[in-house]
C-alpha positions as CSV (number, residue, x, y, z in Angstrom):
1,M,99.0,85.8,-9.7
2,N,101.9,85.6,-7.2
3,F,100.2,85.1,-3.8
4,S,103.4,84.1,-2.0
5,L,104.8,87.6,-2.4
6,F,101.6,89.1,-0.9
7,F,102.1,87.0,2.3
8,V,105.8,88.0,2.4
9,H,104.8,91.7,2.4
10,F,102.1,91.2,5.0
11,T,104.5,89.4,7.3
12,W,106.9,92.2,6.9
13,F,104.3,94.7,8.1
14,S,103.5,92.5,11.1
15,V,107.2,92.2,12.1
16,A,107.5,96.0,11.8
17,I,104.6,96.5,14.3
18,A,106.2,94.1,16.8
19,I,109.6,95.9,16.6
20,L,108.2,99.4,16.8
21,F,105.6,98.8,19.5
22,P,106.5,95.7,21.6
23,T,104.4,96.9,24.6
24,L,101.0,97.3,22.9
25,A,100.0,93.6,23.2
26,G,101.0,93.5,26.9
27,A,99.1,96.8,27.6
28,A,95.9,95.3,26.3
29,T,96.0,92.1,28.3
30,P,93.9,92.4,31.5
31,P,95.5,91.1,34.7
32,K,94.1,87.8,36.0
33,P,92.1,88.1,39.2
34,Q,93.4,86.6,42.3
35,N,91.3,83.9,43.8
36,S,90.9,84.3,47.6
37,S,90.3,81.2,49.7
38,S,88.4,81.3,53.0
39,S,89.2,79.3,56.0
40,V,85.4,79.0,56.9
41,Q,84.0,75.7,55.6
42,V,80.5,75.8,54.2
43,P,78.6,72.7,53.0
44,D,78.2,72.7,49.2
45,Y,74.5,71.9,49.5
46,L,73.9,75.3,51.0
47,N,75.0,77.0,47.8
48,P,72.3,78.0,45.3
49,N,71.9,76.7,41.8
50,P,74.7,78.3,39.7
51,N,72.1,79.1,37.0
52,P,70.7,82.6,37.9
53,L,67.8,82.0,35.6
54,Q,66.6,78.9,37.5
55,F,62.8,79.0,37.7
56,P,61.2,76.3,39.8
57,T,57.9,75.0,38.4
58,K,57.1,72.1,40.7
59,P,56.3,72.2,44.5
60,G,59.0,69.5,45.1
61,E,61.6,71.9,43.8
62,V,61.0,74.5,46.6
63,K,60.0,72.1,49.4
64,I,62.3,72.3,52.4
65,Q,64.2,69.0,52.5
66,K,66.5,69.7,55.5
67,T,67.3,72.3,58.2
68,V,71.0,73.0,58.9
69,S,72.5,74.8,61.8
70,I,75.1,77.4,60.7
71,T,77.4,79.7,62.7
72,L,77.7,83.4,62.2
73,Q,81.0,83.0,60.4
74,Q,79.5,80.6,57.9
75,A,76.6,83.0,57.4
76,L,79.1,85.8,56.6
77,E,81.0,83.6,54.2
78,L,77.8,82.6,52.4
79,A,76.7,86.3,52.2
80,Q,80.0,87.4,50.7
81,R,80.0,84.5,48.2
82,N,76.4,84.5,47.1
83,N,74.9,87.9,47.5
84,R,73.8,89.2,44.1
85,D,74.1,92.9,44.8
86,L,77.8,92.4,45.6
87,Q,78.2,90.4,42.4
88,V,76.8,93.3,40.4
89,A,79.2,95.7,42.1
90,I,82.1,93.5,41.2
91,F,81.0,93.3,37.6
92,Q,80.8,97.1,37.6
93,L,84.3,97.3,38.9
94,E,85.6,95.0,36.1
95,R,83.8,97.3,33.6
96,S,85.6,100.3,35.1
97,R,89.0,98.5,34.8
98,S,88.3,97.9,31.1
99,S,87.3,101.6,30.7
100,L,90.5,102.7,32.3
101,R,92.5,100.5,29.9
102,E,90.6,102.0,27.0
103,S,91.4,105.6,28.1
104,Q,95.1,104.7,28.6
105,A,95.3,103.5,25.0
106,A,95.4,107.2,24.1
107,L,99.0,107.2,25.4
108,F,100.1,105.1,22.4
109,P,100.0,105.9,18.7
110,T,97.5,104.1,16.5
111,L,99.0,102.0,13.7
112,G,97.1,100.4,10.9
113,V,98.1,98.4,7.9
114,N,96.1,97.4,4.8
115,G,97.0,95.6,1.6
116,N,95.4,94.3,-1.6
117,V,96.2,92.2,-4.6
118,T,94.5,93.1,-7.8
119,N,94.3,91.7,-11.3
120,S,93.4,94.0,-14.1
121,G,93.1,93.8,-18.0
122,N,91.2,95.3,-21.0
123,G,88.4,92.6,-21.0
124,F,87.7,89.0,-21.7
125,T,87.1,89.5,-25.5
126,S,90.2,91.6,-26.1
127,S,93.6,90.1,-26.8
128,S,95.5,93.4,-27.4
129,S,97.1,93.4,-23.9
130,Q,97.7,90.9,-21.2
131,A,96.2,91.0,-17.7
132,S,98.5,92.3,-14.9
133,S,98.6,91.6,-11.2
134,S,99.9,93.9,-8.5
135,F,100.2,94.2,-4.7
136,N,99.5,97.5,-3.0
137,G,100.1,97.9,0.8
138,S,100.3,100.8,3.2
139,A,100.8,101.5,6.9
140,Q,99.5,104.5,8.8
141,L,100.7,106.0,12.0
142,N,98.8,108.6,14.0
143,Y,99.6,110.1,17.4
144,N,98.1,113.0,19.3
145,L,101.1,115.0,20.5
146,Y,99.2,117.7,22.4
147,T,95.5,117.7,23.4
148,S,95.4,120.7,25.8
149,G,95.0,118.3,28.7
150,N,92.1,116.3,27.4
151,R,93.9,113.0,27.2
152,Q,95.3,113.2,30.8
153,A,91.9,114.4,32.1
154,T,90.2,111.4,30.5
155,I,92.6,109.0,32.0
156,Q,92.4,110.6,35.4
157,A,88.6,110.5,35.3
158,A,88.7,106.8,34.4
159,Q,91.1,106.2,37.3
160,E,88.7,108.1,39.7
161,Q,85.7,106.1,38.4
162,L,87.7,102.9,39.1
163,R,88.2,104.2,42.7
164,V,84.5,104.9,43.0
165,D,83.6,101.4,42.0
166,E,86.3,99.9,44.3
167,F,84.8,101.8,47.2
168,N,81.3,100.7,46.0
169,V,82.4,97.1,46.2
170,E,83.8,97.7,49.7
171,T,80.6,99.5,50.8
172,Q,78.4,96.7,49.4
173,S,80.6,94.2,51.2
174,L,80.3,96.0,54.5
175,T,76.6,96.5,54.1
176,I,76.1,92.8,53.3
177,R,78.2,91.8,56.2
178,L,76.3,94.0,58.6
179,N,72.9,92.9,57.2
180,A,73.9,89.2,57.6
181,T,75.2,89.8,61.1
182,T,72.0,91.7,62.1
183,Q,69.7,89.0,60.6
184,Y,71.7,86.3,62.3
185,Y,71.1,88.0,65.6
186,N,67.4,88.4,64.8
187,L,67.3,84.6,64.2
188,Q,68.9,84.0,67.5
189,Q,66.4,86.3,69.1
190,A,63.6,84.3,67.4
191,D,65.1,81.0,68.6
192,E,65.4,82.3,72.1
193,Q,61.8,83.5,72.1
194,V,60.6,80.1,71.1
195,R,62.7,78.6,73.9
196,I,61.5,81.1,76.5
197,N,57.8,80.7,75.5
198,R,58.1,76.9,75.4
199,S,59.5,77.1,78.9
200,A,56.6,79.3,79.9
201,V,54.2,76.8,78.5
202,E,55.9,74.0,80.6
203,N,55.6,76.2,83.7
204,A,51.9,76.9,83.0
205,Q,51.3,73.2,82.5
206,A,53.0,72.5,85.9
207,S,50.9,75.1,87.6
208,L,47.7,73.7,86.1
209,R,48.6,70.2,87.3
210,D,49.2,71.6,90.8
211,T,45.9,73.4,91.0
212,Q,44.0,70.4,89.7
213,A,45.7,68.2,92.3
214,R,44.8,70.7,95.0
215,L,41.2,70.8,93.7
216,E,41.0,67.0,93.8
217,A,42.4,67.0,97.4
218,G,39.8,69.5,98.5
219,V,42.2,72.3,99.4
220,G,41.9,74.2,96.1
221,T,39.3,76.1,94.2
222,Q,37.8,75.9,90.7
223,F,38.8,79.6,90.3
224,D,42.5,78.7,90.7
225,V,42.1,76.0,88.0
226,L,40.4,78.4,85.6
227,Q,43.2,81.0,86.2
228,A,45.8,78.3,85.4
229,Q,44.0,77.2,82.3
230,V,43.8,80.8,81.0
231,N,47.5,81.3,81.7
232,L,48.3,78.1,79.8
233,A,46.2,79.2,76.8
234,N,47.9,82.6,76.7
235,S,51.4,81.0,76.9
236,Q,50.5,78.6,74.1
237,Q,49.4,81.4,71.9
238,L,52.6,83.3,72.6
239,L,54.6,80.2,71.7
240,T,52.6,79.8,68.4
241,N,53.5,83.4,67.5
242,A,57.1,82.9,68.4
243,I,57.4,79.8,66.2
244,S,55.9,81.8,63.3
245,Q,58.4,84.6,63.8
246,Q,61.2,82.0,64.0
247,Q,60.2,80.6,60.6
248,I,60.1,84.1,59.1
249,A,63.5,84.9,60.5
250,R,65.0,81.7,59.0
251,R,63.6,82.4,55.6
252,Q,64.7,86.1,55.8
253,L,68.3,85.1,56.5
254,A,68.2,82.3,53.9
255,T,67.0,84.9,51.3
256,L,69.9,87.2,52.2
257,L,72.4,84.4,51.9
258,S,70.9,83.2,48.5
259,L,70.7,79.7,49.8
260,S,69.5,76.6,47.9
261,Q,65.7,76.4,47.4
262,S,65.4,73.2,49.4
263,V,67.4,74.1,52.6
264,D,66.4,75.9,55.7
265,I,68.8,77.1,58.5
266,T,68.9,77.8,62.1
267,A,71.5,79.5,64.4
268,A,74.2,77.3,65.8
269,D,76.0,79.9,67.9
270,P,74.8,80.4,71.5
271,V,73.6,83.8,72.6
272,E,76.6,85.5,74.2
273,L,78.4,88.8,74.3
274,G,80.1,89.6,71.0
275,G,83.0,91.4,72.7
276,L,83.8,94.7,74.4
277,W,84.4,98.1,72.7
278,Q,87.5,99.8,74.1
279,P,88.0,103.1,72.1
280,T,86.3,106.2,73.4
281,L,83.5,107.9,71.5
282,E,85.9,110.6,70.1
283,E,88.4,108.0,69.0
284,T,85.6,106.0,67.3
285,I,84.3,109.0,65.4
286,V,87.8,109.8,64.1
287,Q,88.4,106.2,63.0
288,A,85.1,106.2,61.2
289,F,86.0,109.4,59.3
290,Q,89.3,107.8,58.3
291,N,88.0,104.4,57.3
292,R,84.5,104.8,55.9
293,P,84.6,104.2,52.1
294,E,81.6,106.5,51.5
295,L,83.7,109.6,52.3
296,Q,86.5,108.5,49.9
297,Q,83.9,107.6,47.3
298,D,82.4,111.2,47.5
299,L,85.9,112.6,47.1
300,A,86.6,110.4,44.1
301,Q,83.3,111.5,42.5
302,R,84.3,115.1,43.1
303,N,87.6,114.5,41.3
304,I,85.7,113.0,38.4
305,Y,83.7,116.2,38.0
306,E,87.0,118.2,38.1
307,Q,88.5,116.1,35.3
308,Q,85.3,116.5,33.3
309,R,85.6,120.3,33.7
310,R,89.2,120.0,32.3
311,Q,88.0,117.9,29.4
312,A,85.4,120.5,28.5
313,L,87.9,123.4,28.6
314,S,90.5,121.4,26.6
315,Q,88.2,121.6,23.5
316,L,89.0,125.3,23.4
317,G,92.8,124.7,23.3
318,P,95.0,123.7,20.4
319,Q,95.1,120.1,19.2
320,I,98.3,118.9,17.6
321,S,98.8,115.4,16.2
322,L,101.5,113.5,14.2
323,A,100.5,111.6,11.1
324,G,102.7,109.3,9.0
325,S,102.3,106.7,6.3
326,Y,104.3,104.3,4.3
327,N,103.2,102.9,0.9
328,L,104.4,99.9,-1.0
329,L,103.6,99.0,-4.6
330,D,104.7,96.0,-6.6
331,R,103.4,95.2,-10.1
332,Y,104.2,91.6,-10.9
333,N,106.1,90.5,-14.1
334,D,106.8,94.1,-15.2
335,G,110.5,93.9,-14.8
336,V,110.4,96.7,-12.3
337,S,111.3,96.2,-8.6
338,V,109.1,97.1,-5.7
339,T,108.4,100.9,-5.4
340,D,107.7,102.5,-2.0
341,G,107.2,105.9,-0.5
342,Y,106.4,107.6,2.7
343,S,104.9,110.8,4.1
344,A,105.0,112.4,7.6
345,G,103.5,115.6,8.9
346,I,102.1,117.5,11.9
347,Q,98.5,118.6,12.0
348,G,97.1,121.2,14.2
349,S,93.6,122.6,14.9
350,L,92.1,125.3,17.1
351,T,88.4,125.9,17.8
352,L,87.9,129.7,17.5
353,F,84.2,129.7,18.4
354,D,81.8,127.0,19.5
355,G,78.9,129.1,20.7
356,G,79.9,128.7,24.3
357,A,79.2,125.0,24.5
358,A,82.6,124.1,26.1
359,K,82.3,126.7,28.8
360,A,78.7,125.6,29.5
361,R,79.9,122.0,30.0
362,A,82.6,123.3,32.3
363,A,80.1,125.3,34.3
364,Q,78.0,122.1,34.7
365,S,80.9,120.2,36.0
366,K,81.7,123.1,38.4
367,A,78.2,122.8,39.7
368,N,78.6,119.1,40.1
369,I,81.8,119.7,42.1
370,A,79.9,121.9,44.5
371,I,77.1,119.2,44.8
372,A,79.7,116.6,45.6
373,E,81.4,118.7,48.2
374,T,78.0,119.3,49.9
375,Q,77.2,115.6,49.8
376,F,80.6,114.9,51.4
377,A,79.7,117.2,54.3
378,S,76.3,115.6,54.7
379,Q,77.8,112.1,54.6
380,R,80.4,113.1,57.2
381,D,77.7,114.4,59.6
382,Q,75.6,111.3,59.1
383,I,78.5,109.0,59.8
384,R,79.2,110.9,63.1
385,F,75.5,110.6,64.1
386,T,75.5,106.9,63.3
387,V,78.6,106.3,65.4
388,E,77.2,108.3,68.3
389,Q,73.8,106.5,68.0
390,Y,75.3,103.0,68.2
391,Y,77.9,104.0,70.8
392,F,75.1,105.2,73.1
393,Q,73.1,102.1,72.4
394,L,76.1,99.9,73.2
395,Q,76.6,101.6,76.5
396,S,73.0,101.4,77.5
397,N,72.6,97.7,76.5
398,L,75.7,96.8,78.4
399,K,74.1,98.2,81.5
400,N,70.8,96.5,80.6
401,I,72.7,93.2,80.4
402,Q,73.9,93.6,84.0
403,T,70.4,94.7,85.2
404,S,68.5,91.9,83.4
405,S,70.9,89.2,84.6
406,L,70.2,90.3,88.2
407,A,66.5,90.5,87.5
408,L,66.5,87.0,85.9
409,T,68.1,85.5,89.0
410,Q,65.6,87.3,91.2
411,A,62.6,86.2,89.1
412,R,63.7,82.5,89.4
413,Q,63.9,82.8,93.1
414,A,60.6,84.6,93.3
415,L,58.9,81.8,91.3
416,D,60.3,79.1,93.6
417,L,59.1,81.0,96.6
418,A,55.6,81.6,95.1
419,R,55.2,77.9,94.4
420,L,56.4,76.9,97.9
421,R,53.9,79.5,99.4
422,F,51.1,78.2,97.2
423,Q,51.8,74.6,98.1
424,A,52.0,75.5,101.8
425,G,48.6,77.2,101.5
426,V,49.8,80.7,102.4
427,G,50.1,81.9,98.8
428,T,47.7,82.3,95.9
429,Q,47.6,80.9,92.4
430,T,47.7,84.6,91.2
431,E,51.1,85.0,92.8
432,V,52.4,82.0,91.0
433,I,51.1,83.1,87.6
434,S,52.5,86.6,88.1
435,A,55.9,85.1,89.1
436,E,55.9,82.9,86.0
437,N,55.1,85.9,83.8
438,D,57.9,87.9,85.5
439,L,60.4,85.1,84.8
440,T,59.4,85.0,81.1
441,T,59.8,88.8,80.8
442,A,63.1,88.7,82.6
443,E,64.5,86.0,80.3
444,G,63.3,87.9,77.2
445,N,64.8,91.2,78.5
446,R,68.2,89.5,79.1
447,V,68.3,88.0,75.6
448,A,67.2,91.3,74.0
449,A,69.8,93.2,75.9
450,I,72.6,90.9,74.8
451,L,71.5,90.8,71.1
452,N,70.9,94.5,71.0
453,Y,74.4,95.0,72.3
454,N,75.8,92.7,69.7
455,I,73.9,94.6,66.9
456,A,75.2,97.9,68.1
457,L,78.7,96.5,68.4
458,A,78.4,95.1,64.8
459,N,77.4,98.6,63.6
460,L,80.3,100.2,65.3
461,Q,82.7,97.7,63.9
462,T,81.4,98.4,60.5
463,S,81.8,102.1,61.0
464,V,85.5,101.8,61.7
465,T,86.4,98.9,59.5
466,Y,89.9,99.1,58.3
467,R,90.2,99.9,54.6
468,A,93.1,98.2,53.0
469,S,95.2,100.5,50.8
470,R,95.1,100.0,47.1
């Protein structure tokens, strides 16, 4: 049996494929993703375990070992890097890229080769004839010349699905960024409430000491002492609740950032204005319409339904394909050279009647188009309302910042005067307690105004985020 000749024939077929279709291998190779590097430095110990199936079974594995202060930019970097919803969206995008490459394969002909080596004879007990060996090989070529638009519609539908998933990744990224920003501001709010309530406890303790000293000096009353004690107890209770809310805010942000099981975080950035918004309301609305990925995603989904309608109707049109084959036969040791042959032809088909199935599928796609258009209009109106809502909140909180800053200054002055009046014997302990409570409220109002402004600003910035062209 001459196996060397078989490998010569097989190699010939491989070389023929490479000569006829040199671009097929390149078309099937996916592009390598580009790795993006961030300028924000994040400690490695904040990152979660790379094993997504990690399942802690011991208390020590979930015990908080350290608390780390992080900035808002570090929180955003961790959110983009570790968020699992974004990772799923990226995997879906990669799947759509592969689906597009699959549909684009219809632009090329399909080529297949096969071969076999056989040995045949009359039987092991017969000696009337000798066994013979032969090689038989063939190559087949098929290509759809005309599909009534089905091939192009399939490719365009895959392209639109890729755009949908690209916009989905962008939407997820914007949502995650907004959620991380909002929860970071919530953590700042919780931190400030702890600070304010701790300051209130210190003021209440100072007032209690003053009233006790006055009682011992014979110029105070037991009623003033009791008032101061009640005020201190109330302040301590508010501080305890604030500390609890602070712990919850820390864990909520840590969960969003998918941090390590043994690390807790606190906000490192001071509470300050996040910036000013210069565009008018009308300019902001137009920018949101132009840049929001949700609207482009709805349009891409509408285009998918349109291509599906074309695919359905293409089944009623003619289908024309090209088919060719080449055969090679060599019987060893028969004194005859290799024999070969070929065949080529064009095949055509036309569906005369399918019971109305194709038109029914087209009607379904047409209804889906109308649904997508209606959803686009609803999304557009919702985006406008969201922009208006946060724009108005931005303006009101900016005014609240000015008002609360002035009220905070006045509350501090009022507390100083109330204490001086009480020490001079012309004021009451009730006035001091009231002034302390007013100061605590003023500090909380100012912090709330600043952080509410920053949250509204973050929402507006998300609404008009620039979408890089693809």
